[in-house]
C-alpha positions as CSV (number, residue, x, y, z in Angstrom):
1,M,0.0,0.0,0.0
2,S,1.2,3.5,-0.8
3,I,-0.2,6.7,0.8
4,V,-0.2,10.2,-0.9
5,H,-0.8,13.0,1.5
6,V,-2.7,16.1,0.4
7,H,-1.5,19.0,2.6
8,L,-4.3,21.5,3.0
9,G,-4.1,22.5,6.7
10,P,-7.3,21.5,8.5
11,R,-8.6,20.0,5.2
12,S,-5.7,17.7,4.7
13,Y,-6.3,14.1,3.9
14,N,-4.6,10.9,2.6
15,I,-5.0,9.0,-0.6
16,H,-4.7,5.3,0.2
17,I,-3.6,3.2,-2.9
18,G,-3.5,-0.5,-2.6
19,C,-5.2,-3.9,-2.8
20,N,-6.4,-4.4,0.8
21,L,-9.8,-2.6,0.9
22,E,-10.6,-3.8,4.4
23,E,-7.4,-2.4,5.8
24,N,-7.8,0.9,4.0
25,L,-11.4,1.4,5.2
26,A,-10.3,0.6,8.7
27,Q,-8.2,3.8,8.7
28,Y,-11.5,5.6,8.8
29,F,-13.9,3.1,10.4
30,P,-12.0,1.0,13.0
31,A,-13.8,-2.0,14.5
32,G,-16.6,-0.9,16.8
33,S,-17.5,2.3,14.9
34,R,-21.1,1.9,16.0
35,S,-21.9,5.6,16.0
36,A,-20.9,6.1,12.4
37,K,-23.5,6.4,9.7
38,V,-22.5,6.2,6.0
39,C,-24.7,6.8,3.0
40,L,-23.1,5.0,0.1
41,I,-23.9,6.5,-3.3
42,T,-23.2,4.4,-6.4
43,D,-24.5,3.5,-9.8
44,Q,-25.4,0.2,-11.6
45,N,-21.8,0.0,-12.9
46,S,-20.3,0.0,-9.4
47,K,-23.1,-1.6,-7.4
48,V,-21.1,-4.8,-6.6
49,H,-18.2,-2.7,-5.4
50,A,-20.5,-0.6,-3.2
51,Q,-22.1,-3.7,-1.7
52,L,-18.6,-5.0,-0.8
53,V,-17.8,-1.7,0.8
54,A,-21.1,-1.7,2.7
55,S,-20.5,-5.2,4.0
56,L,-17.0,-4.3,5.3
57,L,-18.3,-1.2,7.0
58,E,-21.2,-3.1,8.6
59,K,-18.7,-5.7,9.8
60,N,-17.1,-2.9,11.8
61,G,-20.5,-1.7,13.2
62,V,-21.2,1.1,10.8
63,I,-24.8,1.9,9.9
64,T,-25.1,2.1,6.2
65,R,-27.6,3.1,3.5
66,L,-26.9,2.2,-0.2
67,V,-28.3,4.4,-2.9
68,C,-27.9,3.0,-6.4
69,L,-28.5,5.3,-9.4
70,P,-28.6,4.5,-13.1
71,A,-25.3,4.9,-14.8
72,G,-24.5,7.8,-17.1
73,E,-23.4,11.4,-17.4
74,D,-27.1,12.4,-17.6
75,Q,-27.4,11.7,-13.9
76,K,-25.3,14.8,-13.0
77,C,-28.5,16.9,-12.9
78,L,-30.7,18.8,-10.5
79,A,-33.4,16.1,-10.5
80,T,-31.0,13.3,-9.4
81,L,-29.4,15.7,-6.8
82,S,-32.9,16.3,-5.4
83,R,-33.3,12.5,-5.1
84,L,-30.1,12.3,-3.1
85,Y,-31.3,14.9,-0.7
86,D,-34.5,12.9,-0.2
87,E,-32.4,9.8,0.5
88,L,-30.3,11.6,3.0
89,V,-33.4,13.0,4.8
90,E,-34.9,9.5,5.0
91,F,-31.6,8.2,6.4
92,K,-31.9,10.9,9.1
93,A,-28.5,12.2,8.0
94,D,-27.0,14.9,10.2
95,R,-23.6,16.7,10.2
96,Q,-21.9,13.6,11.5
97,T,-23.1,11.4,8.7
98,I,-20.6,10.6,5.9
99,V,-21.4,10.3,2.2
100,A,-19.3,7.7,0.5
101,A,-19.0,8.1,-3.3
102,V,-18.4,4.6,-4.7
103,G,-18.0,4.9,-8.5
104,G,-16.5,6.9,-11.3
105,G,-16.3,10.6,-12.0
106,V,-20.1,11.1,-12.3
107,I,-20.8,9.6,-8.9
108,G,-17.9,11.4,-7.3
109,D,-19.0,14.8,-8.7
110,L,-22.7,14.2,-7.9
111,A,-22.4,12.6,-4.5
112,G,-19.7,15.1,-3.6
113,F,-21.9,18.0,-4.5
114,A,-24.7,16.5,-2.4
115,A,-22.3,16.2,0.5
116,A,-21.1,19.8,0.0
117,T,-24.6,21.2,0.2
118,F,-26.7,19.0,2.5
119,N,-26.9,20.6,5.9
120,R,-24.4,23.2,4.6
121,G,-21.8,20.4,4.2
122,I,-21.2,17.0,5.6
123,R,-18.1,14.7,5.3
124,L,-17.3,12.9,2.1
125,L,-15.2,9.8,1.5
126,M,-14.1,9.1,-2.1
127,I,-13.9,5.4,-3.2
128,P,-13.2,5.6,-6.9
129,T,-13.9,2.5,-9.1
130,T,-12.7,3.8,-12.5
131,L,-9.2,4.7,-13.6
132,L,-10.3,8.3,-14.5
133,A,-11.7,8.8,-11.0
134,M,-8.6,7.3,-9.4
135,V,-6.1,9.5,-11.1
136,D,-8.1,12.7,-11.3
137,S,-11.6,13.5,-10.2
138,S,-11.6,11.8,-6.7
139,V,-8.7,14.1,-5.6
140,G,-8.9,17.8,-5.2
141,G,-12.4,18.6,-3.9
142,K,-14.1,19.8,-7.1
143,V,-17.7,18.6,-7.1
144,G,-20.7,19.6,-9.2
145,I,-23.5,18.8,-11.6
146,N,-24.1,19.8,-15.3
147,H,-26.4,22.4,-16.7
148,P,-28.0,22.1,-20.2
149,K,-25.8,25.0,-21.2
150,G,-22.6,23.5,-20.1
151,K,-20.8,20.9,-18.1
152,N,-20.1,21.4,-14.3
153,L,-21.6,24.9,-14.3
154,I,-23.1,24.2,-10.9
155,G,-20.6,23.2,-8.3
156,A,-18.4,23.7,-5.2
157,F,-15.1,23.0,-3.6
158,H,-15.5,20.3,-1.0
159,Q,-12.5,18.3,0.0
160,P,-13.0,14.7,1.0
161,M,-12.0,13.3,4.4
162,G,-10.0,10.8,2.4
163,V,-9.6,8.8,-0.8
164,V,-9.5,5.0,-0.8
165,I,-8.2,3.6,-4.1
166,H,-8.7,-0.2,-4.4
167,L,-6.8,-1.2,-7.5
168,P,-8.6,-4.5,-8.0
169,F,-11.7,-2.6,-8.8
170,L,-10.1,-1.9,-12.2
171,Q,-10.3,-5.6,-13.1
172,T,-14.0,-5.3,-13.8
173,L,-13.7,-2.0,-15.7
174,P,-14.6,-2.3,-19.4
175,D,-11.7,-1.5,-21.8
176,R,-13.3,1.6,-23.1
177,E,-13.7,3.1,-19.6
178,F,-10.2,2.1,-18.7
179,C,-8.8,3.8,-21.8
180,S,-10.8,6.9,-21.1
181,G,-9.0,7.3,-17.8
182,L,-5.6,7.1,-19.6
183,A,-6.3,10.5,-21.2
184,E,-6.0,12.2,-17.8
185,V,-2.8,10.3,-17.2
186,V,-1.4,11.7,-20.4
187,K,-2.5,15.1,-19.3
188,Y,-0.2,15.0,-16.3
189,G,2.8,14.3,-18.6
190,M,1.8,17.2,-20.9
191,I,1.3,19.8,-18.2
192,M,4.1,19.1,-15.7
193,D,6.2,16.0,-16.2
194,E,8.0,15.4,-19.5
195,A,9.9,12.4,-18.1
196,F,6.6,10.8,-17.2
197,F,5.2,11.5,-20.7
198,R,8.3,9.9,-22.3
199,W,8.0,6.9,-20.0
200,L,4.4,6.5,-21.2
201,T,5.5,6.5,-24.8
202,H,7.9,3.6,-24.0
203,A,5.7,1.7,-21.7
204,G,4.2,-0.5,-24.4
205,T,0.6,-1.1,-25.0
206,D,-0.3,-3.4,-22.2
207,W,-1.9,-0.6,-20.2
208,R,-3.6,-3.0,-17.8
209,N,-0.3,-4.5,-16.6
210,T,-0.3,-4.4,-12.8
211,T,3.1,-2.7,-12.6
212,I,2.1,0.0,-15.1
213,V,-1.2,0.6,-13.4
214,E,0.3,1.1,-10.0
215,H,2.9,3.5,-11.3
216,I,0.4,5.7,-13.3
217,V,-2.1,5.8,-10.5
218,E,0.4,6.8,-7.8
219,T,2.3,9.3,-10.1
220,S,-0.9,10.9,-11.2
221,C,-2.2,11.3,-7.6
222,R,1.1,12.8,-6.5
223,H,0.9,15.4,-9.3
224,K,-2.7,16.2,-8.6
225,A,-2.0,16.6,-4.9
226,T,1.0,18.9,-5.7
227,V,-1.2,21.2,-7.7
228,V,-4.2,21.2,-5.3
229,Q,-1.9,22.0,-2.4
230,E,-0.6,25.1,-4.0
231,D,-3.9,26.4,-5.5
232,E,-6.8,24.7,-3.8
233,Y,-9.4,27.2,-5.0
234,E,-7.9,28.2,-8.4
235,T,-6.9,31.6,-7.1
236,N,-3.3,31.9,-8.3
237,G,-3.7,30.2,-11.7
238,L,-1.7,27.1,-11.1
239,R,-4.6,24.7,-10.7
240,A,-6.0,25.9,-14.0
241,I,-3.3,23.9,-15.7
242,L,-5.3,20.8,-14.8
243,N,-7.9,22.0,-17.3
244,F,-5.5,21.4,-20.3
245,G,-7.7,20.2,-23.1
246,H,-10.9,20.6,-21.0
247,T,-12.4,23.7,-22.4
248,F,-12.6,22.0,-25.8
249,A,-13.6,18.7,-24.1
250,H,-16.5,20.1,-22.1
251,A,-17.8,21.8,-25.3
252,I,-17.5,18.5,-27.2
253,E,-19.3,16.6,-24.5
254,T,-22.1,19.2,-24.5
255,V,-22.5,19.4,-28.3
256,A,-22.2,15.7,-28.8
257,G,-24.8,15.0,-26.1
258,Y,-23.8,14.0,-22.5
259,G,-22.8,10.3,-22.6
260,T,-22.1,10.1,-26.3
261,L,-18.4,10.3,-25.5
262,L,-16.7,9.3,-22.3
263,H,-15.0,12.2,-20.5
264,G,-11.5,11.0,-21.2
265,E,-12.3,10.5,-24.9
266,A,-13.4,14.2,-25.1
267,V,-10.2,15.2,-23.2
268,A,-8.0,13.3,-25.7
269,I,-9.6,15.3,-28.6
270,G,-9.4,18.5,-26.5
271,M,-5.7,18.0,-25.8
272,V,-5.0,17.7,-29.6
273,A,-7.1,20.8,-30.2
274,A,-5.2,22.8,-27.6
275,C,-1.9,21.7,-29.1
276,R,-3.1,22.5,-32.7
277,T,-4.1,26.0,-31.4
278,A,-0.7,26.4,-29.8
279,V,1.0,25.5,-33.1
280,R,-0.9,28.3,-34.9
281,M,0.4,30.7,-32.2
282,N,4.0,29.4,-32.8
283,W,4.1,28.1,-29.2
284,F,4.3,24.4,-29.8
285,S,5.9,21.9,-32.2
286,E,3.6,20.3,-34.7
287,R,6.1,17.4,-34.8
288,E,5.5,16.7,-31.1
289,I,1.8,16.4,-31.8
290,D,2.1,14.1,-34.8
291,E,5.0,12.0,-33.6
292,C,4.5,11.9,-29.9
293,L,1.0,12.9,-28.6
294,I,-1.2,11.4,-31.3
295,P,0.7,8.0,-31.4
296,L,0.4,7.7,-27.6
297,L,-3.3,8.5,-27.6
298,Q,-3.9,6.0,-30.4
299,S,-2.0,3.3,-28.5
300,M,-4.6,3.9,-25.8
301,H,-7.4,3.6,-28.3
302,L,-8.5,7.2,-27.7
303,P,-10.1,9.4,-30.4
304,I,-8.1,12.3,-31.8
305,R,-10.5,14.1,-34.2
306,L,-13.7,16.0,-34.1
307,Q,-16.7,14.3,-35.8
308,N,-18.2,16.0,-38.9
309,N,-21.6,16.3,-37.3
310,W,-20.4,18.5,-34.5
311,S,-21.1,22.1,-35.4
312,V,-18.2,24.5,-35.1
313,D,-20.6,27.3,-34.2
314,S,-22.1,25.2,-31.4
315,L,-18.7,24.2,-30.1
316,L,-17.5,27.8,-30.0
317,S,-20.7,29.0,-28.4
318,T,-20.4,26.4,-25.7
319,M,-16.8,27.2,-25.1
320,K,-17.8,30.8,-24.3
321,H,-19.6,29.5,-21.3
322,D,-16.5,28.0,-19.8
323,K,-15.8,29.2,-16.2
324,K,-12.3,30.3,-17.0
325,N,-13.4,32.9,-19.5
326,I,-13.7,36.6,-18.6
327,H,-16.2,38.9,-20.3
328,G,-16.7,36.3,-23.0
329,Q,-13.0,36.2,-24.0
330,L,-11.8,32.7,-24.6
331,R,-9.0,31.7,-22.2
332,L,-7.3,28.4,-22.8
333,V,-4.5,26.3,-21.3
334,L,-1.9,25.9,-24.0
335,P,1.4,24.0,-24.2
336,R,4.8,25.6,-24.6
337,W,6.4,22.2,-24.8
338,I,5.7,18.7,-23.4
339,G,5.8,19.2,-19.6
340,K,5.1,22.9,-19.7
341,V,1.8,24.7,-20.2
342,E,0.4,28.2,-19.5
343,S,-3.1,28.9,-18.3
344,G,-5.4,31.8,-18.9
345,V,-4.1,32.4,-22.4
346,E,-6.5,34.8,-24.3
347,V,-7.0,33.3,-27.7
348,D,-8.7,34.9,-30.7
349,E,-12.0,33.3,-31.6
350,G,-11.2,33.2,-35.2
351,L,-8.1,31.2,-34.6
352,V,-10.0,28.6,-32.6
353,R,-12.6,28.5,-35.3
354,E,-9.9,27.7,-37.8
355,V,-8.6,24.9,-35.6
356,L,-12.1,23.4,-35.1
357,A,-12.9,23.7,-38.8
358,T,-9.9,21.4,-39.7
359,R,-11.5,18.7,-37.5
360,L,-8.0,18.4,-36.1
361,A,-6.6,16.6,-39.1
362,G,-2.9,17.1,-39.7
363,P,-1.7,19.3,-42.6
364,H,-0.9,16.2,-44.6
365,E,-4.5,15.1,-44.4
366,L,-6.1,18.3,-45.7
367,G,-6.9,19.1,-49.3
C-alpha cells in the first residue's frame, strides 16, 4: 500500500492506494464504529463494489444506506441531486453522517456536491472505481453537476476526508472506460512531467499491466496533490493547468450530447485541439503532436479528431460559457512544450474556429 498526503491544513487528507480494501477502510472506520452512519452512493456499474464496501463497514459496526443510481453522465443533474437529498433526509442524516461516493467521476461529482450542500456540508469519502476517477476526479475537492448550457456549471469545492483507491476494482472496468482514464494520465505528462510522458511513450501497449497501473495511479495522484496543495481554490492560476484540453472537451461533451463520449475521450480530442491551437500561435511543435502525442493516444485507443456532425458554431458558443473565460473572452490552457503549459491564455476566436474547422486533421490530411 502507498499513501499520498494532500497537505491542506485543516482540510488535509490521505489517498490510500493498494489492494487491501478492508485495511484501508479501517483507517476511517475501525472495529466498533457503532456511532458512524454512512450513505453510500453508487450506480449500476459499481453496485457490486459498493455492496462490498457496505459489508465491510457493517462488519465494523457502521450503519449504512446504499443508494444506487442509473449509470451515465445524464445523472449529473438537479433532478438526481434532489433525489439524493431525499435519500439523506430519509436516512436521518446529520452533520456527523458521511457520504461515500463509490463509483466513477459522475458519482464522485454528484455525490460530492450532495455532501457539500446538504446541511451546509457533511463529510465525504471518495472510493473511486474507475481509472479516471482514481487518477483525477476523486482528488482535489471539485464537485458539481451539469447544466443544459454547459458541463459542471453548478458546483463547489468540498475536500473529502480521504480517498480509498482499491486497484482490484479496475479488473472489472470495461476496456473503453479504462482507456478513457488514460487520457487524464497523459495530461499530467503534458502539463508538468515530461519524463513521465516519455515513460508512457515507451511503456508498451499493455496498459492493464499491474506494474504499469500502480505506477500511473500513484504518479498521477502525486501530481494532482501537488497542484491542489498550491492552489486549492484556483486563485493563483496554477490549478487551472489541470484543465488542459478541458475547455474543448467540455464543449465537445455538451454538443455531442452527454454520454455520447466518455470524458477521457473528449479530453483526448481536447488536448489535440489545444496543441493545434498552440502550433498556430508558434508556441508548440507540430512534430510533437504528430510523432508523440497522437501515437500515444492512439496506442490507448483514444479518439483524436472531431466528428463532422459537431457544429463549429455550437462548439464555439459552448466554449464561451467556460468558467475560465472573462467577459466572453476565450481563455485556454496551451502548451509551450511537453511538460510545460500556460493557463489563462487569451485566444482569438477566429483562430480557434480555424482549428475546429480542420476537425484536427494534420496538414498532410487536408486538401
